[in-house]
PADOSE-797670 format. One record per residue (C-alpha): residue number from 1; x, y, z. Coordinates in nm, 4 decimals. Layout:
! residues N
<r n="NUM" xx="X" yy="Y" zz="Z"/>
...
END
This chain:
! residues 107
<r n="1" xx="16.6053" yy="11.1213" zz="10.2946"/>
<r n="2" xx="16.7373" yy="11.3013" zz="9.9868"/>
<r n="3" xx="16.7439" yy="11.1318" zz="9.6502"/>
<r n="4" xx="17.0666" yy="11.0903" zz="9.4543"/>
<r n="5" xx="17.1219" yy="11.3793" zz="9.2105"/>
<r n="6" xx="17.0924" yy="11.1668" zz="8.8933"/>
<r n="7" xx="16.7372" yy="11.0414" zz="8.9672"/>
<r n="8" xx="16.4150" yy="11.2282" zz="8.9114"/>
<r n="9" xx="16.1219" yy="11.2784" zz="9.1431"/>
<r n="10" xx="15.9369" yy="11.0119" zz="8.9457"/>
<r n="11" xx="16.1908" yy="10.7391" zz="9.0282"/>
<r n="12" xx="16.2311" yy="10.7550" zz="9.4035"/>
<r n="13" xx="16.0330" yy="10.8955" zz="9.6916"/>
<r n="14" xx="16.2481" yy="11.1623" zz="9.8617"/>
<r n="15" xx="16.0146" yy="11.1642" zz="10.1633"/>
<r n="16" xx="16.0435" yy="10.7929" zz="10.2315"/>
<r n="17" xx="16.2083" yy="10.7178" zz="10.5625"/>
<r n="18" xx="16.1666" yy="11.0704" zz="10.7004"/>
<r n="19" xx="16.1365" yy="11.0425" zz="11.0792"/>
<r n="20" xx="15.8543" yy="11.2988" zz="11.1092"/>
<r n="21" xx="15.6293" yy="11.1409" zz="10.8413"/>
<r n="22" xx="15.4182" yy="10.8293" zz="10.8342"/>
<r n="23" xx="15.4259" yy="10.6067" zz="10.5283"/>
<r n="24" xx="15.0964" yy="10.7492" zz="10.4025"/>
<r n="25" xx="15.2106" yy="11.1083" zz="10.4537"/>
<r n="26" xx="15.5344" yy="11.0392" zz="10.2673"/>
<r n="27" xx="15.3382" yy="10.8823" zz="9.9805"/>
<r n="28" xx="15.0975" yy="11.1788" zz="9.9625"/>
<r n="29" xx="15.3859" yy="11.4277" zz="9.9616"/>
<r n="30" xx="15.5562" yy="11.2280" zz="9.6870"/>
<r n="31" xx="15.2393" yy="11.2367" zz="9.4750"/>
<r n="32" xx="15.2202" yy="11.6154" zz="9.5257"/>
<r n="33" xx="15.5864" yy="11.6486" zz="9.4266"/>
<r n="34" xx="15.5260" yy="11.4456" zz="9.1089"/>
<r n="35" xx="15.2189" yy="11.6570" zz="9.0309"/>
<r n="36" xx="15.4195" yy="11.9775" zz="9.0818"/>
<r n="37" xx="15.6908" yy="11.8491" zz="8.8476"/>
<r n="38" xx="15.4300" yy="11.7628" zz="8.5825"/>
<r n="39" xx="15.2796" yy="12.1128" zz="8.6102"/>
<r n="40" xx="15.6270" yy="12.2689" zz="8.5760"/>
<r n="41" xx="15.7003" yy="12.0619" zz="8.2649"/>
<r n="42" xx="15.3591" yy="12.1523" zz="8.1199"/>
<r n="43" xx="15.4242" yy="12.5228" zz="8.1809"/>
<r n="44" xx="15.7634" yy="12.4981" zz="8.0102"/>
<r n="45" xx="15.6143" yy="12.3171" zz="7.7098"/>
<r n="46" xx="15.3217" yy="12.5592" zz="7.6708"/>
<r n="47" xx="15.5609" yy="12.8544" zz="7.6952"/>
<r n="48" xx="15.7795" yy="12.6987" zz="7.4252"/>
<r n="49" xx="15.4794" yy="12.6365" zz="7.2003"/>
<r n="50" xx="15.3414" yy="12.9861" zz="7.2472"/>
<r n="51" xx="15.6736" yy="13.1565" zz="7.1743"/>
<r n="52" xx="15.7599" yy="12.9732" zz="6.8527"/>
<r n="53" xx="15.5009" yy="12.8507" zz="6.6046"/>
<r n="54" xx="15.4973" yy="12.4855" zz="6.5106"/>
<r n="55" xx="15.5885" yy="12.4917" zz="6.1408"/>
<r n="56" xx="15.4580" yy="12.1395" zz="6.0733"/>
<r n="57" xx="15.1223" yy="12.2221" zz="6.2310"/>
<r n="58" xx="15.1037" yy="12.5517" zz="6.0422"/>
<r n="59" xx="15.1708" yy="12.3726" zz="5.7125"/>
<r n="60" xx="14.8975" yy="12.1204" zz="5.7829"/>
<r n="61" xx="14.6532" yy="12.3931" zz="5.8802"/>
<r n="62" xx="14.7291" yy="12.5869" zz="5.5601"/>
<r n="63" xx="14.6631" yy="12.2763" zz="5.3497"/>
<r n="64" xx="14.3410" yy="12.2149" zz="5.5399"/>
<r n="65" xx="14.2362" yy="12.5764" zz="5.4908"/>
<r n="66" xx="14.2832" yy="12.5473" zz="5.1137"/>
<r n="67" xx="14.0839" yy="12.2233" zz="5.1038"/>
<r n="68" xx="13.8049" yy="12.3776" zz="5.3107"/>
<r n="69" xx="13.7943" yy="12.6748" zz="5.0729"/>
<r n="70" xx="13.7566" yy="12.4353" zz="4.7810"/>
<r n="71" xx="13.4822" yy="12.2411" zz="4.9584"/>
<r n="72" xx="13.2988" yy="12.5647" zz="5.0415"/>
<r n="73" xx="13.3192" yy="12.6818" zz="4.6795"/>
<r n="74" xx="13.1887" yy="12.3483" zz="4.5514"/>
<r n="75" xx="12.9050" yy="12.3580" zz="4.8026"/>
<r n="76" xx="12.8051" yy="12.7085" zz="4.6951"/>
<r n="77" xx="12.8113" yy="12.6057" zz="4.3289"/>
<r n="78" xx="12.6003" yy="12.2971" zz="4.4021"/>
<r n="79" xx="12.3427" yy="12.4956" zz="4.5958"/>
<r n="80" xx="12.3311" yy="12.7581" zz="4.3210"/>
<r n="81" xx="12.2780" yy="12.4876" zz="4.0575"/>
<r n="82" xx="11.9921" yy="12.3321" zz="4.2561"/>
<r n="83" xx="11.8296" yy="12.6725" zz="4.3023"/>
<r n="84" xx="11.8581" yy="12.7541" zz="3.9320"/>
<r n="85" xx="11.7059" yy="12.4200" zz="3.8268"/>
<r n="86" xx="11.3852" yy="12.4881" zz="4.0185"/>
<r n="87" xx="11.1214" yy="12.6867" zz="3.8321"/>
<r n="88" xx="11.0108" yy="13.0081" zz="3.9962"/>
<r n="89" xx="10.6606" yy="13.0306" zz="4.1378"/>
<r n="90" xx="10.5330" yy="13.2737" zz="3.8762"/>
<r n="91" xx="10.6801" yy="13.0773" zz="3.5855"/>
<r n="92" xx="10.5506" yy="12.7386" zz="3.6971"/>
<r n="93" xx="10.1947" yy="12.8088" zz="3.5736"/>
<r n="94" xx="10.3161" yy="12.9178" zz="3.2329"/>
<r n="95" xx="10.4997" yy="12.5918" zz="3.1717"/>
<r n="96" xx="10.2383" yy="12.3555" zz="3.3094"/>
<r n="97" xx="9.9614" yy="12.3927" zz="3.0592"/>
<r n="98" xx="9.8724" yy="12.7522" zz="3.0009"/>
<r n="99" xx="9.7070" yy="12.6954" zz="2.6634"/>
<r n="100" xx="9.5647" yy="13.0421" zz="2.6170"/>
<r n="101" xx="9.7635" yy="13.2166" zz="2.3521"/>
<r n="102" xx="9.7731" yy="13.5689" zz="2.2377"/>
<r n="103" xx="9.6010" yy="13.5620" zz="1.8983"/>
<r n="104" xx="9.5843" yy="13.9357" zz="1.8325"/>
<r n="105" xx="9.8198" yy="13.9132" zz="1.5370"/>
<r n="106" xx="9.6673" yy="13.6040" zz="1.3835"/>
<r n="107" xx="9.3461" yy="13.6491" zz="1.1865"/>
END
């Protein structure tokens, strides 16, 4: 009825052979016990991760942040260059064949 102390809940079913339980009930209780153990381990791991920062992850995120800053700067420069290459609406007529010249000085 009770498992040996050196085995985990995942190895043996502690409810197997209990006189008050059917085989299906013992299996269902075992699955619940395994689920409860998984939730406990998850809670312990999340607590550990929230209390101490993961230095490897932080280093990777810092490197990624620097790369993203570089990409953003290059994107801004590219957009600015494209905008500056386009003639403005008012200047486009002057460059496309405005042949009238100011001849007030010339006589």
